[in-house]
C-alpha positions as CSV (number, residue, x, y, z in Angstrom):
1,M,64.2,104.6,38.8
2,V,61.1,106.3,40.0
3,A,63.0,108.4,42.4
4,N,65.0,109.9,39.5
5,D,62.0,110.5,37.3
6,P,62.2,114.2,36.3
7,D,58.4,114.3,35.5
8,R,57.6,113.1,39.0
9,K,59.9,115.7,40.5
10,S,58.2,118.4,38.5
11,D,54.8,117.2,39.6
12,L,55.9,117.2,43.2
13,A,57.4,120.7,42.8
14,G,54.2,122.0,41.2
15,S,52.0,120.5,44.0
16,R,54.1,122.2,46.8
17,P,54.1,125.9,47.4
18,S,57.4,127.6,46.9
19,S,59.4,128.8,49.8
20,R,58.8,132.4,48.8
21,S,55.1,132.0,48.7
22,R,55.1,130.3,52.2
23,S,57.3,133.2,53.6
24,P,55.5,135.6,55.9
25,F,57.1,138.4,53.9
26,N,55.0,137.4,50.9
27,N,51.8,137.9,52.9
28,I,50.0,141.3,52.7
29,K,48.5,140.7,56.1
30,F,52.0,140.6,57.7
31,F,52.9,143.8,55.8
32,V,49.8,145.5,57.3
33,L,50.9,144.4,60.8
34,C,54.5,145.7,60.3
35,H,53.3,148.9,58.8
36,G,50.9,149.6,61.6
37,L,53.7,149.1,64.1
38,L,56.0,151.4,62.1
39,Q,53.4,154.2,61.8
40,L,52.7,153.8,65.5
41,A,56.4,154.4,66.3
42,Q,56.6,157.3,63.8
43,L,53.6,159.2,65.2
44,L,54.8,158.4,68.8
45,V,57.8,160.6,68.1
46,S,55.6,163.4,67.0
47,G,53.4,163.2,70.1
48,Y,56.4,162.9,72.4
49,L,58.0,166.0,71.0
50,K,54.9,168.0,71.6
51,S,54.6,166.7,75.1
52,S,58.2,167.8,75.9
53,I,58.1,171.1,74.1
54,S,57.7,173.2,77.3
55,T,60.5,171.3,79.0
56,I,62.8,171.9,76.1
57,E,61.9,175.6,76.3
58,R,62.7,175.7,80.0
59,R,66.0,173.8,79.6
60,Y,67.4,175.9,76.8
61,G,65.6,179.2,77.2
62,L,63.6,179.0,73.9
63,S,60.7,181.3,73.2
64,S,57.2,180.0,72.2
65,Q,57.9,181.2,68.7
66,K,61.0,179.1,68.4
67,S,59.4,176.0,69.9
68,G,56.4,176.3,67.5
69,L,58.8,176.5,64.6
70,L,60.6,173.5,65.9
71,A,57.4,171.5,66.2
72,A,56.5,172.3,62.6
73,F,59.9,172.0,61.0
74,N,59.6,168.4,60.1
75,E,57.0,169.4,57.5
76,V,59.6,171.4,55.6
77,G,61.4,168.3,54.2
78,N,58.1,166.5,54.0
79,T,56.5,169.1,51.9
80,V,59.4,169.5,49.5
81,L,59.9,165.8,48.8
82,I,56.3,164.5,48.8
83,V,55.8,165.5,45.2
84,F,58.7,163.2,44.1
85,V,57.0,160.2,45.9
86,S,54.3,160.2,43.2
87,F,57.0,159.9,40.6
88,L,59.2,157.3,42.3
89,G,56.3,155.2,43.7
90,S,56.0,152.9,40.7
91,R,59.7,152.8,39.9
92,V,61.4,151.8,43.2
93,H,61.4,149.0,45.7
94,R,58.8,150.5,48.0
95,P,59.3,148.3,51.1
96,R,63.0,149.0,51.1
97,F,62.4,152.7,50.7
98,I,60.0,152.6,53.6
99,G,62.7,150.8,55.7
100,G,65.4,153.2,54.6
101,G,63.2,156.2,55.5
102,A,62.4,154.6,58.9
103,L,66.2,154.2,59.6
104,L,66.8,157.8,58.7
105,A,63.9,158.8,61.1
106,C,65.6,156.6,63.7
107,L,68.9,158.6,63.3
108,A,67.0,161.9,63.3
109,T,65.3,160.9,66.6
110,L,68.7,160.1,68.1
111,M,69.9,163.5,67.0
112,M,67.0,165.1,68.8
113,A,68.4,163.6,72.1
114,L,72.0,164.6,71.3
115,P,71.8,168.1,72.8
116,H,71.5,166.7,76.2
117,F,74.8,164.9,76.0
118,L,76.6,168.0,74.5
119,S,75.2,170.8,76.7
120,G,76.6,169.6,80.0
121,E,74.7,169.3,83.3
122,Y,71.7,171.5,84.1
123,K,72.5,174.3,86.5
124,Y,69.8,176.3,88.2
125,T,69.9,179.3,90.5
126,D,67.5,181.1,92.9
127,H,67.6,184.3,90.9
128,I,69.4,185.8,87.9
129,S,70.2,189.3,86.8
130,S,71.1,190.9,83.5
131,A,74.8,190.7,84.4
132,S,74.8,187.1,85.5
133,D,75.5,184.1,83.3
134,N,72.3,182.1,83.1
135,S,73.8,178.8,82.0
136,S,70.4,177.1,81.9
137,G,68.8,179.9,79.8
138,L,66.0,180.1,82.4
139,C,64.1,183.1,83.5
140,Q,63.9,182.7,87.3
141,S,62.5,185.1,89.9
142,E,64.0,186.1,93.2
143,S,60.9,185.0,95.1
144,V,60.2,181.5,96.5
145,F,59.3,179.2,93.7
146,T,55.6,178.8,94.4
147,M,54.4,181.6,92.1
148,P,53.0,180.6,88.7
149,A,55.6,181.1,85.9
150,S,53.3,183.5,84.1
151,N,53.4,185.9,87.0
152,Q,57.2,186.1,87.2
153,S,59.0,189.1,85.8
154,C,62.7,188.9,85.2
155,S,65.4,189.1,82.5
156,Q,66.6,186.2,80.4
157,K,70.0,185.6,78.9
158,E,71.1,182.8,76.5
159,S,74.3,181.0,77.3
160,P,76.9,180.9,74.5
161,S,77.2,177.1,75.1
162,Q,73.5,176.7,74.0
163,Q,73.6,178.7,70.8
164,G,74.2,175.6,68.7
165,I,71.5,173.5,70.4
166,Y,68.5,175.0,68.5
167,P,69.9,174.5,65.0
168,M,70.7,170.9,66.0
169,L,67.1,170.3,67.0
170,L,65.9,171.9,63.8
171,L,68.2,169.6,61.8
172,G,66.9,166.6,63.6
173,Q,63.3,167.6,62.8
174,L,64.2,168.3,59.2
175,L,65.7,164.8,58.8
176,L,62.8,163.3,60.6
177,G,60.4,164.8,58.1
178,I,62.5,163.6,55.2
179,G,62.7,160.1,56.6
180,T,58.9,159.8,57.1
181,V,58.2,160.9,53.5
182,P,57.9,157.4,52.0
183,I,56.3,155.7,54.9
184,Q,52.7,156.5,54.6
185,P,52.3,157.0,50.8
186,F,54.3,153.9,49.8
187,G,52.7,151.8,52.5
188,I,49.2,152.6,51.6
189,S,49.8,152.2,47.8
190,Y,51.6,148.8,48.5
191,I,48.6,147.6,50.4
192,D,46.2,148.9,47.8
193,D,48.1,147.1,45.0
194,Y,48.4,143.7,46.6
195,A,45.3,143.4,48.8
196,S,42.1,142.3,47.3
197,K,39.4,144.8,46.6
198,R,37.3,143.2,49.3
199,N,40.0,143.3,52.0
200,S,41.8,146.5,51.1
201,P,39.4,148.9,53.0
202,L,39.5,146.6,56.0
203,Y,43.4,146.6,56.1
204,L,43.5,150.4,55.7
205,G,40.9,150.8,58.5
206,I,43.0,148.5,60.8
207,L,46.1,150.6,59.9
208,L,44.3,153.8,60.8
209,A,43.0,152.4,64.0
210,V,46.4,151.2,65.1
211,T,48.4,154.3,64.1
212,S,45.8,156.7,65.6
213,I,46.9,155.9,69.1
214,G,50.6,156.8,68.3
215,P,50.5,160.5,69.4
216,A,48.5,159.6,72.5
217,F,51.1,157.1,73.4
218,G,53.7,159.8,72.8
219,F,52.0,162.1,75.3
220,M,51.7,159.3,77.9
221,M,55.3,158.4,77.5
222,G,56.2,162.1,77.9
223,S,54.2,162.2,81.1
224,F,56.2,159.2,82.4
225,M,59.7,160.4,81.3
226,L,59.3,164.0,82.6
227,R,58.9,162.6,86.1
228,F,62.7,161.8,86.0
229,Y,65.2,164.5,86.5
230,V,66.9,165.7,83.3
231,D,70.4,164.7,84.6
232,I,69.4,161.3,85.9
233,D,72.3,159.8,84.0
234,K,74.8,162.1,85.8
235,F,73.5,162.2,89.4
236,S,72.2,159.6,91.8
237,A,68.8,160.0,93.3
238,D,70.3,161.3,96.6
239,E,72.1,164.1,94.8
240,I,68.9,165.5,93.2
241,L,67.6,168.2,95.5
242,L,64.6,169.3,93.4
243,D,61.2,167.7,93.1
244,P,58.7,167.9,90.2
245,Q,56.7,170.5,92.0
246,D,59.5,173.0,91.9
247,L,59.4,175.5,89.0
248,R,63.1,174.9,88.4
249,W,62.5,171.2,87.8
250,V,63.4,170.0,84.3
251,G,62.4,166.4,83.3
252,A,64.3,163.9,81.3
253,W,63.0,165.0,77.9
254,W,65.7,163.3,76.0
255,L,65.0,159.8,77.4
256,G,61.8,159.3,75.3
257,F,63.7,160.0,72.1
258,L,66.1,157.2,72.8
259,V,63.2,154.8,73.4
260,A,61.4,156.0,70.2
261,S,64.6,155.6,68.1
262,C,64.9,152.0,69.3
263,L,61.2,151.3,68.3
264,L,61.8,152.9,64.9
265,F,64.9,150.8,64.3
266,L,63.1,147.5,65.3
267,T,60.0,148.2,63.2
268,S,62.2,149.2,60.1
269,L,64.0,145.9,59.9
270,P,61.2,143.7,58.4
271,Y,60.9,146.0,55.3
272,L,64.3,144.9,54.1
273,Y,62.9,141.5,53.5
274,F,59.6,142.3,51.8
275,P,59.6,141.7,48.0
276,R,59.2,144.5,45.5
277,N,56.3,142.7,43.9
278,M,54.0,140.5,46.0
279,S,51.3,138.0,45.0
280,K,48.0,139.6,45.0
281,E,45.2,138.4,47.3
282,D,42.1,136.9,45.8
283,A,38.6,137.6,47.2
284,A,39.0,134.8,49.7
285,G,42.2,136.3,51.1
286,D,44.5,133.7,49.6
287,E,47.5,134.7,47.5
288,E,47.4,134.4,43.8
289,S,49.7,135.6,41.0
290,R,48.2,138.2,38.7
291,P,49.8,140.2,35.9
292,E,51.1,143.6,36.9
293,K,49.2,146.6,35.8
294,T,51.1,149.1,33.7
295,D,51.3,152.6,35.2
296,P,51.3,155.4,32.6
297,L,53.6,157.4,34.9
298,Q,56.3,154.8,34.5
299,E,56.8,155.9,30.9
300,L,57.6,159.5,31.9
301,S,61.0,160.9,32.8
302,L,61.4,163.1,35.8
303,L,61.5,166.2,33.8
304,Q,58.3,165.2,31.9
305,F,56.6,164.4,35.2
306,L,57.5,167.8,36.7
307,K,56.1,169.5,33.6
308,S,52.9,167.5,33.7
309,F,52.4,167.7,37.5
310,P,50.6,171.1,37.6
311,R,48.2,169.9,35.0
312,I,47.5,166.6,36.8
313,A,47.1,168.4,40.1
314,L,44.7,171.0,38.7
315,R,42.7,168.2,37.1
316,T,42.5,166.4,40.4
317,L,41.5,169.5,42.3
318,R,38.6,170.1,40.0
319,S,36.8,167.2,41.7
320,P,34.6,169.0,44.3
321,V,34.4,166.0,46.6
322,F,38.1,165.5,46.7
323,L,38.8,169.2,47.1
324,L,36.4,169.5,50.1
325,V,37.8,166.5,51.8
326,V,41.4,167.8,51.4
327,L,40.4,171.3,52.8
328,A,38.6,169.7,55.7
329,Q,41.5,167.6,56.6
330,V,44.0,170.4,56.3
331,F,42.0,172.8,58.4
332,L,41.3,170.2,61.0
333,A,45.0,169.1,61.2
334,A,46.1,172.8,61.5
335,L,43.7,173.4,64.4
336,V,44.7,170.3,66.3
337,A,48.4,170.7,65.7
338,G,48.4,174.1,67.5
339,L,46.3,172.8,70.3
340,A,48.4,169.7,70.8
341,T,51.6,171.7,70.9
342,F,50.7,174.4,73.4
343,T,47.7,173.2,75.4
344,A,50.0,171.3,77.8
345,K,52.2,174.3,78.3
346,F,49.1,176.5,78.9
347,I,47.8,174.1,81.6
348,E,51.3,174.0,83.2
349,R,51.7,177.8,83.3
350,Q,48.1,178.9,83.9
351,F,47.2,176.3,86.6
352,T,50.7,175.8,88.1
353,Q,50.8,172.1,87.2
354,T,53.8,170.0,86.5
355,A,54.8,169.2,82.9
356,S,54.2,165.5,83.6
357,F,50.6,166.1,84.8
358,S,49.8,168.5,81.9
359,T,51.0,166.1,79.2
360,M,49.2,163.2,80.9
361,M,46.0,165.3,80.7
362,I,46.5,165.9,77.0
363,G,47.3,162.2,76.3
364,E,44.2,161.1,78.1
365,S,42.0,163.7,76.4
366,A,43.2,162.5,73.0
367,D,40.5,159.9,73.2
368,W,39.3,157.4,70.7
369,S,36.3,159.0,69.0
370,P,36.3,158.6,65.2
371,V,37.1,162.3,64.6
372,N,39.9,162.3,67.1
373,Q,41.4,159.1,65.7
374,T,41.6,160.7,62.2
375,V,43.1,163.9,63.5
376,W,45.6,162.2,65.8
377,A,46.7,159.9,63.0
378,E,47.4,162.8,60.7
379,L,48.9,165.0,63.4
380,G,52.4,163.8,62.9
381,S,52.3,164.1,59.1
382,P,49.3,165.9,57.6
383,V,51.0,166.3,54.2
384,D,51.4,162.5,53.8
385,A,47.7,162.0,54.7
386,V,46.6,164.5,52.1
């Protein structure tokens, strides 16, 4: 019978696209969309931490030196592991590594909020002395709280219950840096491998434009969250006696980390379904199957790669154009990272403004000029960008 003709079945099967080719997970455009959302969530965490740094200082009695180290500590794991990305990039399932890194970043972000639930409720006093137990770790004056914090002179004492908080925050930042290692390099290389030469620059430009607003969104979310009292989960609105204008006010710095962790979790799920090898786009934007290009690094073992890495890096740095671009990006990112971390605190202390207002000013000033877009996009992970 005609219905049982195997030749006819093979013709029909050949004329219809396979279920895999019709799947959105085999489309590089859908990957660009998912990767833009993931990097948006990743950089939102970086911007939110910098917007909350002065509040975390006030809550746990940290110095500016400690808070600056905390803001930069995610680059420790990032810098150590970024070299191995070059070795593993052509050997592993890149989308799944991106998804796994995003899930680790999600757990690290939850760990950043954990100190709030372990340190008990926030206690404030009108004054402290060297003999008193300052459970909040704050440095308060005996005068009415209308004086700028920079003009106050008093002693400070760290509570024993808060001695484990700072290492926990550092560990969260370290895991966050490790989790974000594969996101940018693997994502960009995946797009470059399977997008057509005509569309690849467009996709990368769209990716940069979407992710560049991540830190600004983090500052704006910080401005919103810091309007809520830190112990909003423990007291009703009627029991909160302070207002944001009071120098003893501490905002709900932990709340934004919970929101950001949810965003990271949701944006990481699609990467578990992308294939290891995708059909490459042709010039018209359609998918077509092309033979895979062999990578010479695939033939090297890890030990051979580590031995040859200095020679490869030195040969790459001999290119004057590449070297100047790298130096420009590093210097620019270093400048903006310091400004973004402490400018809000300076506005808060110098002009007696609330933390919410100060972070809102930084978020709005992180505008959308081409230079600022590039800098903000690299603010959360300058090593990856280089």
